[in-house]
N, C-alpha and C positions, 0 to 999 in steps of 0.2 A: 702068528696068532694061534691061540688055543682056546677051545671051548669045552666047558665041563658042566654037565647037568648037576645042579645042587638041590633041586626040588622038582616036582612034576611040571610046574610052570615057570621055572627059573633056571637061568644058566649064569655061569661066571665066564667072562671072556678075558683072556690074557693077551696083551699086545706088547711086542717088543719095539721100542722106539729109541732112536738116538736123538736126544734133545738137550738143550743147554740148561734146562732146569726141570724140577719136578712139576712146576706149574705148567710149563710148556708141554711136557709129556702127558699130563692129565688132560689138558685141553685138546691135544691131538687125538688121544684115545677117545675122549667123549665125542668129538666131532666125527671120527671114523665110525664108531659103533652106532651113534645116533643116525648117521646117514644110511648105514646098512639096514637098520631096523625100519627106517622110514621108507626105504626103497623096496623092501621085500613084502609083498602082499601076505605071505604066510605068517609074518610077524605082526600083523595088524593087532593092535591092542597091547602089545608089549612096550615096555619103556626102559630106558637106562635109569637105574635107581641110584647108582653111586659110581664114582670113579676115584681110583687111588693109584699112586705110583710109588715105586721103590727103586732106589739107585742100585745098579748092578755094576760092580767094578769090572773093568776089562782093558784091553790094550788102547782103547780110545781115550783113556784118562791120561795117557802119556807117562805112565810109570815105566821105569827101566827094569 
């Protein structure tokens, strides 16, 4: 996970996930970040605005 401030009241969170599809990866990321925001009192008033995923090739794809 990585976190980058993009504005005074906004951050971008990057999450690396092994998932079967982009939809699954986005769902996992949304759930994880949503739970983290809800559980942290200092993040009261913050919300997850959007979620997106990108495929990253690697050895898990089975390429020789």
